[in-house]
C-alpha positions as CSV (number, residue, x, y, z in Angstrom):
1,M,0.0,0.0,0.0
2,N,1.2,3.5,-0.8
3,E,1.1,6.6,1.4
4,I,-1.5,9.3,0.4
5,V,0.7,12.1,-0.7
6,T,-0.2,15.8,-0.7
7,Y,1.3,17.9,-3.6
8,N,1.9,21.6,-3.4
9,S,2.1,22.1,-7.2
10,I,1.4,20.2,-10.4
11,S,5.2,20.1,-11.1
12,E,5.7,18.4,-7.8
13,Y,2.9,15.9,-8.6
14,F,4.5,14.9,-12.0
15,E,8.0,14.8,-10.5
16,H,6.7,12.1,-8.1
17,F,6.2,10.0,-11.3
18,G,9.5,10.9,-12.8
19,I,8.1,13.5,-15.2
20,N,9.7,17.0,-15.3
21,I,7.4,20.0,-15.8
22,S,8.8,23.5,-15.5
23,Q,7.0,25.7,-13.0
24,E,8.2,29.1,-11.9
25,I,5.0,30.6,-10.4
26,D,1.8,29.3,-8.6
27,F,0.0,29.1,-11.9
28,T,0.3,26.7,-14.8
29,V,-1.6,25.8,-18.0
30,H,-0.9,22.8,-20.1
31,S,-2.3,20.8,-22.9
32,L,-3.6,17.5,-21.5
33,E,-2.1,15.5,-24.3
34,I,1.5,16.2,-23.2
35,L,0.8,15.2,-19.6
36,Q,-0.4,11.7,-20.3
37,N,1.6,8.5,-20.5
38,E,1.2,4.9,-19.4
39,I,2.2,5.6,-15.8
40,L,-0.6,8.0,-15.3
41,Q,-3.5,6.1,-16.8
42,K,-4.9,5.5,-13.3
43,S,-3.8,7.5,-10.3
44,P,-3.5,6.5,-6.7
45,L,-5.4,8.6,-4.2
46,F,-3.7,11.9,-3.6
47,R,-4.3,15.5,-2.3
48,T,-3.3,18.8,-3.7
49,N,-2.8,22.3,-2.2
50,Y,-3.8,24.0,-5.4
51,F,-6.9,24.3,-7.6
52,A,-7.1,22.5,-10.9
53,F,-9.5,23.3,-13.8
54,L,-9.8,20.8,-16.6
55,L,-11.5,21.3,-20.0
56,I,-11.7,18.0,-21.9
57,E,-12.7,18.1,-25.5
58,E,-12.3,14.4,-26.2
59,G,-11.6,11.3,-24.1
60,A,-13.2,9.0,-21.5
61,G,-12.6,8.0,-18.0
62,Y,-13.5,9.2,-14.5
63,Y,-12.3,11.2,-11.5
64,T,-13.1,10.8,-7.8
65,I,-13.2,13.4,-5.1
66,D,-13.7,12.1,-1.5
67,D,-16.6,9.6,-1.8
68,N,-17.9,11.0,-5.1
69,W,-17.3,9.4,-8.5
70,F,-17.8,11.3,-11.8
71,P,-17.5,10.1,-15.4
72,I,-15.6,12.0,-18.0
73,R,-16.6,12.3,-21.7
74,E,-16.3,14.8,-24.5
75,N,-16.9,18.5,-23.7
76,S,-16.4,17.9,-20.0
77,F,-15.4,20.7,-17.6
78,Y,-14.6,20.3,-14.0
79,F,-12.5,21.7,-11.2
80,T,-11.1,20.3,-7.9
81,N,-10.2,22.2,-4.8
82,P,-7.3,21.9,-2.3
83,G,-7.5,19.3,0.5
84,H,-9.8,16.6,-0.9
85,L,-8.9,13.0,-1.6
86,K,-8.7,12.7,-5.4
87,S,-8.0,10.1,-8.1
88,F,-8.6,9.7,-11.8
89,A,-8.5,7.1,-14.5
90,I,-8.1,7.6,-18.3
91,D,-9.8,5.0,-20.4
92,K,-9.5,7.0,-23.7
93,K,-6.8,9.7,-24.0
94,W,-8.0,13.1,-22.8
95,Q,-7.6,16.0,-25.1
96,G,-8.0,19.5,-23.8
97,Y,-6.4,21.7,-21.2
98,I,-5.6,21.9,-17.5
99,T,-4.8,25.1,-15.5
100,T,-3.7,25.1,-11.9
101,F,-3.3,27.9,-9.4
102,T,-3.3,28.8,-5.7
103,L,-5.2,31.4,-3.8
104,D,-2.0,33.2,-3.2
105,F,-1.6,33.7,-6.9
106,L,-5.2,34.8,-7.5
107,K,-5.8,37.1,-4.5
108,P,-3.7,40.2,-5.6
109,Y,-5.7,40.5,-8.8
110,V,-9.2,40.2,-7.3
111,S,-10.7,43.4,-5.9
112,K,-13.1,41.7,-3.6
113,P,-12.3,38.8,-1.2
114,V,-12.0,35.7,-3.3
115,A,-14.4,33.8,-1.0
116,E,-17.0,36.5,-1.7
117,E,-16.5,36.9,-5.4
118,F,-15.9,33.2,-6.2
119,L,-17.8,31.3,-3.5
120,F,-17.9,28.2,-5.6
121,L,-14.1,27.7,-5.1
122,L,-14.9,26.8,-1.5
123,K,-17.6,24.3,-2.4
124,E,-17.1,20.8,-1.1
125,S,-17.4,19.2,-4.5
126,I,-19.2,20.0,-7.8
127,P,-20.0,17.4,-10.4
128,V,-18.4,17.4,-13.8
129,M,-20.3,19.7,-16.2
130,Y,-21.0,18.6,-19.8
131,L,-21.0,21.8,-21.7
132,P,-23.0,22.9,-24.8
133,K,-20.8,23.2,-27.8
134,D,-21.0,26.9,-28.0
135,F,-20.0,27.4,-24.3
136,F,-17.3,24.8,-24.6
137,K,-15.8,26.7,-27.6
138,E,-15.8,29.9,-25.7
139,L,-13.8,28.4,-22.9
140,K,-11.5,26.5,-25.3
141,N,-10.6,29.8,-26.9
142,I,-9.7,31.3,-23.6
143,F,-7.5,28.3,-22.6
144,E,-5.7,28.4,-26.0
145,I,-4.8,32.1,-25.5
146,L,-3.9,31.4,-21.9
147,L,-1.5,28.7,-23.0
148,L,0.2,31.0,-25.6
149,D,0.7,33.7,-23.0
150,Y,2.0,31.2,-20.5
151,K,4.8,30.2,-22.9
152,R,5.7,33.8,-23.6
153,T,8.2,36.0,-21.7
154,N,6.6,39.2,-20.7
155,A,7.2,41.8,-17.9
156,L,3.5,41.7,-17.1
157,K,3.1,38.0,-17.5
158,K,1.5,37.4,-14.1
159,E,-1.0,40.2,-14.7
160,I,-1.9,38.9,-18.1
161,L,-2.4,35.3,-16.9
162,A,-4.4,36.4,-13.9
163,S,-6.8,38.5,-16.0
164,Q,-7.5,35.5,-18.2
165,L,-7.9,33.2,-15.2
166,I,-10.4,35.6,-13.7
167,T,-12.3,35.5,-17.0
168,I,-12.5,31.7,-16.7
169,L,-13.7,32.0,-13.1
170,Y,-16.4,34.5,-14.1
171,K,-17.4,32.2,-16.9
172,T,-17.6,29.3,-14.4
173,K,-19.6,31.4,-12.0
174,S,-22.1,32.2,-14.8
175,L,-22.3,28.6,-15.9
176,L,-23.0,27.4,-12.4
177,R,-26.0,29.7,-12.2
178,T,-27.8,27.9,-14.9
179,H,-26.2,24.4,-14.8
180,K,-27.7,21.6,-12.9
181,A,-24.7,21.7,-10.5
182,R,-25.8,25.0,-9.2
183,V,-24.2,26.2,-6.0
184,E,-25.7,29.6,-5.3
185,L,-26.9,30.1,-1.8
186,K,-30.5,31.2,-1.2
187,N,-30.4,32.1,2.5
188,R,-28.2,32.5,5.5
189,P,-28.7,29.0,6.9
190,A,-27.5,27.5,3.5
191,E,-24.5,29.9,3.7
192,I,-23.6,28.7,7.2
193,V,-23.7,25.1,6.0
194,Q,-21.4,26.1,3.1
195,E,-19.0,27.9,5.3
196,F,-18.9,25.0,7.8
197,T,-18.3,22.2,5.3
198,S,-15.5,24.3,3.7
199,L,-13.9,25.0,7.1
200,L,-14.2,21.3,8.0
201,N,-12.3,20.3,5.0
202,T,-9.6,22.9,5.5
203,H,-9.3,22.0,9.2
204,F,-8.7,18.3,8.4
205,L,-6.1,19.2,5.8
206,D,-4.3,21.3,8.5
207,I,-4.6,18.3,10.9
208,L,-3.0,16.0,8.3
209,N,-0.3,18.5,7.6
210,K,0.4,18.9,11.3
211,K,-0.6,22.6,11.4
212,E,-3.3,21.7,14.0
213,I,-2.8,19.3,16.8
214,H,-6.4,18.4,17.7
215,I,-9.8,18.2,16.0
216,W,-12.0,21.2,16.8
217,N,-15.2,20.7,18.7
218,V,-18.6,22.3,18.1
219,Q,-17.6,25.4,20.1
220,E,-14.4,25.9,18.2
221,F,-16.0,25.6,14.8
222,A,-18.7,28.1,15.9
223,D,-16.1,30.5,17.2
224,R,-14.3,30.5,13.9
225,L,-17.6,31.1,12.0
226,H,-18.5,33.9,14.5
227,I,-21.8,32.2,15.3
228,H,-23.3,31.3,18.7
229,P,-22.8,27.5,19.1
230,N,-26.4,26.7,19.9
231,Y,-27.6,28.6,16.7
232,F,-24.8,27.0,14.7
233,S,-25.8,23.5,15.9
234,S,-29.4,24.0,15.2
235,I,-28.8,25.3,11.7
236,I,-26.5,22.4,10.7
237,K,-29.0,19.9,12.1
238,N,-32.0,21.5,10.5
239,E,-30.4,22.1,7.1
240,T,-28.5,18.8,6.7
241,G,-30.3,16.3,9.0
242,K,-26.9,15.6,10.7
243,T,-25.4,17.1,13.8
244,V,-22.1,19.0,13.8
245,K,-20.6,16.1,15.7
246,Q,-21.9,13.6,13.1
247,W,-20.3,15.7,10.4
248,I,-17.0,15.7,12.3
249,N,-17.1,12.0,13.0
250,T,-17.9,11.1,9.4
251,K,-14.9,13.1,8.3
252,I,-12.7,11.4,10.7
253,I,-13.9,7.9,9.6
254,T,-13.5,8.9,5.9
255,E,-9.9,9.9,6.5
256,A,-9.2,6.9,8.7
257,K,-10.6,4.4,6.2
258,A,-8.6,5.9,3.4
259,N,-5.4,5.7,5.4
260,L,-6.0,2.2,6.6
261,L,-6.7,1.0,3.1
262,K,-4.3,3.1,1.0
263,S,-1.2,3.7,3.2
264,N,1.5,1.6,4.9
265,A,1.3,3.8,8.1
266,S,0.8,2.0,11.3
267,I,-2.5,2.3,13.1
268,T,-0.8,4.2,15.8
269,A,0.6,6.7,13.3
270,I,-2.8,7.1,11.7
271,A,-4.4,7.7,15.1
272,Y,-1.9,10.5,15.9
273,S,-2.3,12.0,12.4
274,L,-6.0,12.4,13.0
275,G,-5.5,14.2,16.3
276,F,-6.0,11.3,18.7
277,S,-3.7,11.1,21.8
278,D,-3.4,7.4,21.7
279,I,-4.3,4.3,19.7
280,N,-6.8,3.0,22.3
281,S,-9.1,6.1,22.0
282,F,-8.8,5.9,18.2
283,S,-9.7,2.2,18.2
284,R,-12.7,2.7,20.5
285,F,-13.9,5.6,18.3
286,F,-13.4,3.6,15.1
287,K,-15.2,0.5,16.4
288,N,-18.1,2.6,17.8
289,E,-18.6,4.3,14.4
290,T,-18.0,1.2,12.1
291,G,-18.7,-1.9,14.2
292,V,-15.1,-3.2,13.6
293,S,-11.7,-2.4,14.9
294,P,-9.1,-0.5,12.7
295,S,-7.1,-3.7,12.3
296,Q,-10.1,-5.8,11.3
297,F,-11.1,-3.1,8.7
298,R,-7.6,-3.0,7.3
299,N,-7.5,-6.8,7.0
300,T,-10.9,-7.4,5.4
């Protein structure tokens, strides 16, 4: 079994597989055709600390994000956010483009806070979108120009690339308003759920990266969302049918199962990586939630 690796850039991701891709800034755009070989027909589970937008004109396969599975076909458009467990498989060679970037790259060029202007970037997961030909062609034209400017040397290269990236983000925002994968929020309770699920995902990424030493409780999540804990708890329960504690526990179990199945780490190491102080408390928690011990789950 392999460790679940977190990559900070697309060049770091490909370097892991012995493929060198030049990257000087926290932004890239590439033709998908040049990034594919036999090694990468099916990926292991991995995480990234960057956003990736993919426009696929031809090809077939699928990608996964956390517990969700989405098929890929012609005229597909999708994006993935930092922190999630991801994988992909290419059944028929993908033709199109991929652009990657970080919030640090984007923030200086957006007048409003990114979370306010492009709320969809913080969404837990959005299904792949199969675009009408006219809309696909619009995006393809932007990606083609973006790639040309990415290859050029220019004193204002970052500004040029950022302006075109922002155009893609606004196009995406417009698309999501009419597409079946709509994410606009209709009221404050829905907004609170959105903010919580995004914060939950970010918090667990910090746990796994050892930036946090324990998993927050209901009070701590409420404090960071600037909401009274009782109101916060009632909103999450009423809007989702699950308590905040159930959301947290589900996230722990999802991460624990992935590590037990996909990594060589010891159960003790997995327990510590998820904020538990010892293996016994982790084992009790895991068995209470799943009905089996961590070792039984790993060996089934």
